Structures are given as C-alpha cells and as structure tokens.
ZABABA-228322 format. One record per residue: residue number from 1; x negated, y negated, z of N, C-alpha, C in turn. Coordinates in steps of 0.001 Angstrom, whole numbers, plus 500000, padded with zeros to 6 digits. Each point is the difference from the previous one (the first is absolute). Layout:
BEGIN
ATOM|num|nxx|nyy|nzz|caxx|cayy|cazz|cxx|cyy|czz
ATOM|NUM|X|Y|Z|X|Y|Z|X|Y|Z
...
% end
This chain:
BEGIN
ATOM|num|nxx|nyy|nzz|caxx|cayy|cazz|cxx|cyy|czz
ATOM|1|769386|768143|201552|500606|500521|498795|499793|501504|499877
ATOM|2|498808|500470|500411|499700|501414|499852|500936|500877|500815
ATOM|3|500495|499484|501111|500930|500768|500833|501325|500234|499272
ATOM|4|500369|499095|499125|501229|500165|499221|499893|501151|499007
ATOM|5|498780|500364|499639|499793|501064|499029|500254|501388|500588
ATOM|6|499822|500158|501307|500111|501327|500620|501329|500702|499728
ATOM|7|501158|499369|500197|501252|500706|499683|500116|500342|498513
ATOM|8|499537|499109|499151|500007|500244|498564|499104|501191|499665
ATOM|9|498829|500058|500606|499073|501101|499780|500548|501325|500492
ATOM|10|500714|499966|501116|500608|501218|500547|501072|500529|499055
ATOM|11|500834|499127|499491|501037|500402|499050|499370|500566|498727
ATOM|12|498954|499366|499521|499305|500489|498802|499403|501381|500247
ATOM|13|499511|500254|501203|499438|501314|500332|501056|501090|499978
ATOM|14|501162|499714|500559|501085|500980|500017|500462|500300|498576
ATOM|15|500222|498949|499226|500417|500194|498606|498909|500706|499196
ATOM|16|498753|499692|500300|498888|500650|499322|499941|501489|500292
ATOM|17|500289|500373|501234|500030|501418|500349|501079|500743|499234
ATOM|18|501160|499386|499872|501086|500618|499232|499637|500112|498524
ATOM|19|499418|498940|499458|499584|500003|498607|498912|501042|499750
ATOM|20|499017|500061|500886|498908|500954|499846|500503|501440|500083
ATOM|21|500939|500247|500889|500564|501341|500136|500706|500425|498720
ATOM|22|500799|499111|499444|500714|500304|498758|499014|500186|498846
ATOM|23|498995|499145|499927|499008|500091|498933|499210|501292|500103
ATOM|24|499575|500361|501206|499260|501243|500181|500859|501204|499628
ATOM|25|501265|500002|500404|500894|501111|499670|500119|500199|498499
ATOM|26|500154|498912|499260|500108|500089|498539|498685|500466|499379
ATOM|27|498905|499474|500517|498692|500367|499477|499702|501475|500256
ATOM|28|500295|500477|501216|499760|501394|500338|500849|500921|499119
ATOM|29|501249|499629|499788|500878|500813|499156|499505|500010|498550
ATOM|30|499529|498862|499513|499494|499933|498631|498747|500857|499818
ATOM|31|499163|500045|501016|498751|500751|499918|500237|501499|500173
ATOM|32|500833|500367|500985|500134|501414|500368|501322|500632|499598
ATOM|33|501029|499194|499814|501330|500533|499751|500762|500329|501270
ATOM|34|499336|499902|501151|500638|500267|501297|500707|498748|500511
ATOM|35|501176|500198|500603|500724|498875|500586|499392|499550|501321
ATOM|36|499360|500913|500715|499425|499661|501307|498499|500236|500006
ATOM|37|499295|499132|500697|498561|500205|500142|499769|501099|501041
ATOM|38|498853|500684|499914|499740|501050|500979|499674|499421|501370
ATOM|39|500502|500654|501015|499655|499623|501379|498746|500783|500388
ATOM|40|499174|499448|500854|498790|500722|500406|500293|501366|500630
ATOM|41|501191|500189|500533|500333|501267|500652|500742|500976|499086
ATOM|42|500210|499628|498725|500638|500916|499050|499070|501171|499714
ATOM|43|500416|501189|500375|499175|501198|499850|499706|500322|498537
ATOM|44|500944|499763|499133|499870|500388|498594|499283|498971|499131
ATOM|45|499504|498945|500580|499280|498968|499237|498506|500138|500251
ATOM|46|499215|499709|498972|498541|500126|500119|499401|498761|500674
ATOM|47|498749|500160|500458|499285|498873|500574|499888|498873|498975
ATOM|48|499667|500369|498788|499835|498988|498953|501262|499211|499741
ATOM|49|501125|500692|499984|501281|499338|499763|500342|499041|501140
ATOM|50|499798|500453|501229|500305|499171|501172|499085|498779|500046
ATOM|51|498705|500208|499761|499058|498880|500065|500182|499036|498830
ATOM|52|500324|500515|498835|500268|499129|498859|501217|499124|500263
ATOM|53|501050|500596|500536|501212|499232|500320|499695|498919|501026
ATOM|54|499230|500335|501025|499671|499023|501044|499160|498851|499442
ATOM|55|499022|500332|499161|499147|498956|499419|500794|499094|499066
ATOM|56|500843|500591|499186|500820|499210|499082|500974|499110|500769
ATOM|57|500609|500565|501032|500934|499219|500806|499282|498830|500671
ATOM|58|498814|500238|500525|499223|498923|500627|499635|498908|499011
ATOM|59|499631|500405|498790|499641|499018|498975|501210|499162|499596
ATOM|60|501143|500641|499838|501215|499271|499618|500392|499023|501106
ATOM|61|500042|500474|501248|500391|499123|501105|499013|498845|500154
ATOM|62|498706|500294|499907|498992|498943|500121|500106|498974|498890
ATOM|63|500217|500474|498782|500122|499084|498863|501229|499124|500085
ATOM|64|501129|500593|500372|501239|499222|500137|499865|498988|501130
ATOM|65|499391|500405|501108|499825|499081|501129|499121|498822|499602
ATOM|66|498889|500273|499333|499102|498918|499573|500701|499060|499023
ATOM|67|500738|500563|499057|500713|499187|499020|501024|499089|500674
ATOM|68|500802|500554|500905|501032|499194|500653|499411|499001|500985
ATOM|69|498949|500394|500724|499360|499068|500931|499419|498809|499252
ATOM|70|499322|500277|498892|499378|498919|499235|501047|499105|499349
ATOM|71|501029|500620|499410|501061|499216|499366|500762|499178|501036
ATOM|72|500240|500577|501152|500689|499276|501071|499188|498821|500503
ATOM|73|498701|500209|500166|499131|498915|500461|499943|498874|498968
ATOM|74|499907|500381|498731|499957|498982|498946|501318|499233|499923
ATOM|75|501119|500693|500111|501301|499328|499990|500175|499081|501194
ATOM|76|499563|500455|501175|500076|499181|501206|499137|498742|499835
ATOM|77|498818|500164|499438|499107|498857|499793|500595|499003|499018
ATOM|78|500636|500506|498937|500652|499094|499048|501130|499221|500658
ATOM|79|500760|500693|500861|501167|499370|500625|499615|499026|501107
ATOM|80|498943|500310|500743|499669|499193|501177|498711|499207|499869
ATOM|81|499136|500394|499085|498704|499353|499877|498967|500559|500952
ATOM|82|500357|501006|500797|499071|500602|500955|499817|501477|499687
ATOM|83|498753|500452|499940|499710|501407|499782|500180|500741|501322
ATOM|84|500780|501094|500027|500320|500653|501264|498884|500869|500567
ATOM|85|499019|500349|499215|498923|500864|500470|498729|499218|500230
ATOM|86|498908|500724|500038|498705|499356|500194|499576|499299|498718
ATOM|87|499479|498811|500175|499458|499266|498862|498502|499897|500202
ATOM|88|499267|500246|498948|498556|499851|500078|499620|498675|499387
ATOM|89|499010|499395|500538|499493|498744|499447|498579|500236|499543
ATOM|90|499564|499214|499096|498636|500146|499509|499938|500898|498802
ATOM|91|498994|500873|499979|499761|500827|498829|500850|501244|500009
ATOM|92|500262|500506|498818|500684|501280|499866|498958|501095|499926
ATOM|93|500416|501241|500051|499051|501112|499965|499226|500018|498684
ATOM|94|500553|499457|498943|499312|499975|498714|498936|498905|499961
ATOM|95|500145|498994|500856|499073|498887|499980|498826|500179|500956
ATOM|96|500058|500995|500873|498939|500172|500975|498767|500578|499322
ATOM|97|498851|499663|500537|498753|500494|499410|499332|500991|500870
% end
C-alpha cells in the first residue's frame, strides 16, 4: 500500500512548491512592499535583507511542505487504512521516562 502513496506524495510536493512560492511572494510584498525578493547577488541589497528573505522563504517552504505531507498522509490513511510513513509502536515521546 505504501508504494501507492509515492505518486500521490510527488504530486503533493509539486503543488506544495507552487503554493509555497505564491505564499512567500505575497508575504514578502506585504512585509517590504517589493514585488521581488532580493537575490544573494543583488549589489544594492543589504546582507540583512538577503538573509531575512532566505530565512523567511525557507520557513514558508518548510511549513507548507510539512502541512501538505501530513495532510496527504492522513488522507491516504483514511482512504486505504494504511499509514504511508513510519509508524511507531509502544510509547510516545511524552510517555517515555
């Protein structure tokens, strides 16, 4: 069953990248007023601006990826009864002593 999840996961990743790109663009424009984020090689941009854009972009992409991966896995499990990722048995991290 887990092998059936791979194409679904790949499609979710592609769509997630598009969604994250659009979300980051809107967020960057709302914060700075600029339509484009600074490139590391832009001479007229400061280190702080370039690093802030990179950190924000990484956070947005990571958050969108985690959200879609988790939602996709949960939907797949509901539809098939099989969890597509690793399942832990026994205690959870909160139950360990």
